[in-house]
N, C-alpha and C positions, 0 to 999 in steps of 0.2 A: 466894343464899338463896331467891329466888323460884323459880329453876330447880329447886332441891331440892324445894320444896313441890309444884311441878307434877309432878315425877317421882314423888314419893311418892303424890300424888293419882292419877296415872295407874296406878301399881301397885295401889292399893287399889280402883280402878275408879270412884272418885268423879268424876274429870274426864271419863271416858267417859260416865258416866250424865248428868252435867250437859250435855255436848255433845249427847247424844241428845235430852235434854229441850228444849234450845234449838232443835234442828232441827225437832222436832215443833211447838213454838210458832211458829216461823217459817212452816212450811207452812200452819198453820191461821189465821195472822194475816191481818187485812184490810190493804189497801194503806196505810191511815192508821197502823195499828199498826206495820207494817213500817218506815214512815218514822220513826216515833218511836223504834223500837229502833235504827235506823241512826244517828239523831241522838244518842241516848244513848251509843252505842258511840263515835262520833266525839268527843263531849265527854270521855268517860273516857280515850280515847287522848291527847287534848290535855292533860288534867290530868297524865297519866303522863309525857308528854314534858316538860312544864314542871317537874315534880318532879325528873325525871332531869337536866335541864339545871341546875337549882338545886343538886342534889347534886354534880354534876361541878364546878361553879364554886366549891364550898367549898374553902377552903385546907387 
């Protein structure tokens, strides 16, 4: 389902626009802002991994 949403988003150009916007933000960000963005990304990935592990463990 998530993959379908990504493919649909890519086809409509929304994912590409978001990716370009993030690249611009990253280039313009200060080292402190970059660190915060990196930390938020790691936290989001950890939450996604926990949710995935929980979903797989369900009977």
